Every structure is written in C-alpha cells, then in structure tokens.
DRENGU-450495 format. One record per residue (C-alpha): residue in one letter; x, y, z. Coordinates in steps of 0.25 Angstrom, whole numbers, plus 5000, padded with zeros to 4 digits. Example, Ala and Ser with C-alpha at 12.3 -4.5 7.8 and 13.67 -1.06 7.14 Angstrom:
A504949825031;S505549965029;
This chain:
M534954715271;K534254565266;I532954535266;F532454375269;C531254345264;I530554205265;S529954175253;F528654075250;P528653985236;G527954115226;A528354215234;H529654255229;S529054385221;S528154455232;L529454455241;P530154595241;K531354605233;N532354635242;C532054495248;E533154385249;T531854255251;Q532154135258;D531354025256;L530553975265;L530353815264;F529353725269;C529153585273;S528253525264;F527453445276;C527153535282;D527253695288;Y528453695291;S529453815284;T531053865284;L531853945278;K533253845280;K532853715271;G533853645284;Y532653675291;L531753625282;A532753475280;K532553475296;H530953495297;L530653395284;R531353265293;T530153295304;H529053255292;S530253155286;G530653085299;E532053095294;R532753065307;P534453085302;F535053085318;I535052975322;C535652965338;D536852855337;L536452825352;C535052775351;G534552795338;K533652895338;S533452975326;F533053135326;T532553225316;R533753335318;K535353335324;D535053425336;K533953315343;L534653195341;K536053295347;D534853315358;H534653175359;F536053125360;V535953165376;T535053085380;H536052995376;T537153045386;N537153105399;E537453245394;Q536553385398;P537053475389;Y535753595393;A536253645407;C534853725414;N535753865416;L534853915428;C534953755438;V536053645435;K534953555428;R535653505415;F534853435402;K534953335391;R534053415382;K533753555379;E532353535381;S532453485395;L533253605398;N532253675394;Y531053635402;H531853635414;L532053765413;L530653815411;R530053715422;I531353725433;H531553855429;K530453925424;I531053975412;F530153985400;
C-alpha cells in the first residue's frame, strides 16, 4: 500500500520513509493551496483577470469553461435542470437548488 504525504518546502527530510510525496502548490497572491497544477492555474485567473472562455453569441467572458456552458442556456429556451418532486424545470442548477430549498424544504 502506498501512503501519500503532502510535503511543504524544506519538509522532505522529516517525512516518514514509506511516504510517496506529493507537493502542495501555493498561490503567490493569497492563501489558496492545492495538489493539482491545473486547479492552481484556474485559481490564478481570479487574480490575473484572464477570462479565456468567450460566448460566441454575446461576447461575455468567463474564467472557466463550465461557467460559459451554464451561461449559454440564457440564449436558448433549454431548461436542462428538472425538479424530481414536481414538474418545474430550470435553466440554471442554482435555480433548481433554490426551488428545492424554498418550495420543497430540502436542505
């Protein structure tokens, strides 16, 4: 069995011998940390202002591809999020969650 340990700069010498180290990555602008380079790259966009995902229909830009996808339904009549307790449908997942909380009292 492999044991994964999170290491900090300069801490390798104090780790147990049976650890397979995985370095914790830190944002140089705030206290955010992660084990994945891709997550850190996405997070850094919050500081740089980079918004590489652009809606072809209206030009609105987003830091993440999933947020562009969520936005795109505002241009259509599509309502992909259905309540499983009634017949209501929603364009946004957040709207469905609010409905479940407010109408069906599901937390």
